[in-house]
SEBA-106436 format. One record per atom (N, C-alpha, C, O): x negated, y, z; residue in three letters. Coordinates in steps of 0.2 Angstrom, whole numbers, plus 5000, padded with zeros to 4 digits. Each point is the difference from the previous one (the first is absolute). Example, Ala and Ser with C-alpha at 12.3 -4.5 7.8 and 13.67 -1.06 7.14 Angstrom:
% SEBA-106436
493449725039ALA500450065000ALA499650065000ALA499549995003ALA500750064993SER499650065001SER500450055003SER499750065001SER
//
This chain:
% SEBA-106436
500848685249MET500450024994MET500150075000MET499750045004MET500749994992GLY500250075000GLY499450044998GLY499749994994GLY500250075010GLY499550054998GLY499349985002GLY499550044999GLY500449905004GLN499349995003GLN499549984994GLN500249964995GLN499250065006VAL499549984995VAL499449975003VAL499850035005VAL500049914993SER499449975003SER499450044998SER500050034996SER499549965008ALA499350034999ALA499849984993ALA499750044997ALA500349895002SER499849984993SER500350034994SER499750024995SER501049995006ASN500450034995ASN499850074999ASN500050034994ASN499950015012SER499850074999SER499350004997SER499950054996SER499749915006PHE499350004996PHE500149994993PHE499650034996PHE500849925002SER500149994993SER500250064996SER499850014994SER500750025009ARG500250074997ARG499550054999ARG499950034995ARG499749985011LEU499550045000LEU499449994994LEU499850044997LEU500149895003HIS499549984995HIS500250014993HIS499650024996HIS501049975003CYS500350014993CYS500050074998CYS499850024994CYS500450025011ARG500050084999ARG499350024998ARG499950044995ARG499649945009ASN499350024999ASN499749974994ASN499550034996ASN500749915002ALA499749964994ALA500250044993ALA499649994995ALA500950055005ASN500250034994ASN499850085000ASN500250034996ASN499549995009GLU499850075001GLU499650034994GLU500050064998GLU499649894999ASP499650024994ASP500249964994ASP499549994996ASP501150005003TRP500249964994TRP499850034993TRP499949964996TRP500050115004MET499850034993MET499349984998MET499950004994MET499749985011SER499349984999SER500049934996SER499549984997SER501049985004ALA500149944997ALA500450004994ALA500249944997ALA500050115001LEU500550014994LEU499649984993LEU499450014999LEU501049954997CYS499749984994CYS499750064996CYS500450054999CYS499049944998PRO499750064996PRO500450034995PRO500050054998PRO500449904998ARG500450034995ARG500650055002ARG500350034996ARG499849975011LEU500550045003LEU499750075003LEU500450045002LEU499049964998TRP499750065003TRP500250074997TRP500050055003TRP500149954990ASP500250064997ASP500850014999ASP500250054997ASP500249905006VAL500750015000VAL500250055006VAL499849995006VAL500650064992PRO500250055005PRO500449965006PRO500349954999PRO499550075007LEU500349975006LEU500849995000LEU500349955002LEU500050104995HIS500850005000HIS500249954995HIS500649994999HIS499049984997HIS500249944995HIS499849935003HIS500249954997HIS499550055009LEU499949945003LEU500649985005LEU500350045003LEU499849894997SER500549985005SER499749985006SER499549955000SER500650085005ILE499649995006ILE500549975006ILE500450045002ILE499549904999PRO500549965005PRO499950045007PRO499550025002PRO501149995001GLY500050045006GLY500050075000GLY499950035005GLY500150004989SER500050074999SER500750035002SER500449965001SER499650114999HIS500650035003HIS500550024995HIS500450055001HIS499749914994ASP500550014995ASP500749985002ASP500550004996ASP499649985010THR500749985002THR500550054998THR500050065002THR500549924995MET500650034999MET499950064994MET500450044999MET499149964998THR499850044994THR500249974994THR500050044994THR500349905005TYR500249974994TYR500650034997TYR500150004994TYR500250045010CYS500650034997CYS499950084997CYS500450034998CYS499049995003LEU499850074998LEU499849994992LEU499849964998LEU500450104999ASN499850014993ASN499950074998ASN500150045005ASN499849984989LYS499950074998LYS500650045001LYS499950065000LYS500749915001LYS500650045001LYS500250015007LYS500450045001LYS499249935003SER500150015007SER499950075003SER499550034998SER501050005006PRO499950075002PRO499550015005PRO499849955003PRO499950114997ILE499550025005ILE500450015006ILE500550045000ILE499249945006SER500350015006SER500150085001SER499550044999SER501049985004HIS500150075002HIS499650025006HIS499950065002HIS499849895001GLU499550015006GLU499350024997GLU499650025004GLU500349974990GLU499350024997GLU499950075000GLU500550045001GLU498949984998SER499850085000SER500450044995SER500349974995SER499850095006ARG500350044995ARG499650004993ARG500450014995ARG499049995006LEU499650004994LEU500249944995LEU500150004994LEU499949945010LEU500249944996LEU500750004997LEU500149984995LEU500350055009GLN500750014998GLN500050044994GLN500449994995GLN499350075005LEU499950044994LEU499749974994LEU500350004994LEU499249965007LEU499749974994LEU500549944997LEU500049994994LEU500349985011ASN500549954997ASN500650044996ASN500249974995ASN500050085007LYS500550044996LYS499750024994LYS500450004994LYS499050035006ALA499750034994ALA499749944995ALA500150014994ALA499649945009LEU499749954996LEU500149935002LEU499549965002LEU501150024998PRO500249935003PRO499649954996PRO499949945002PRO500050074991CYS499749954996CYS499249995002CYS499849944998CYS500050105006ILE499349995002ILE500049995008ILE499649955002ILE500850085002THR500049995007THR500249935002THR499749975004THR500950014993ARG500349945002ARG499549944999ARG500049955004ARG499750044990PRO499549944999PRO499450015005PRO499849945003PRO500050124999VAL499450005005VAL500349985007VAL499649965003VAL501050064999VAL500249995006VAL500249925000VAL499949975006VAL500350004989LEU500249935000LEU499349965001LEU500049965004LEU499550064992LYS499449965001LYS499750015007LYS499849955003LYS500350115000TRP499850015007TRP500449965005TRP499749975005TRP500950034994SER500549975004SER499949925001SER500049975005SER499950004989VAL500049925000VAL499349985002VAL499949945001VAL499650105000THR499449985003THR499850025007THR499549995003THR501150045000GLN499950025007GLN500249945005GLN499950015006GLN
//
């Protein structure tokens, strides 16, 4: 019990991981022209990004250039950063 993993369980996880490495090649043809950021991809890294929106502040840890762009053009900067953030 606990943290032990059997050899067969380990193999199953490895097999599942490798089975999905080329998932885009099996994508339905009608989705080929859909931008990647419009697809719902199970297991993607969107964890905790559900609370972000266009009014979310830009982190003070970002570059000075991004900070300046955010002050000058927030209506452009924030939507771009939002799209980038929820797809990481």
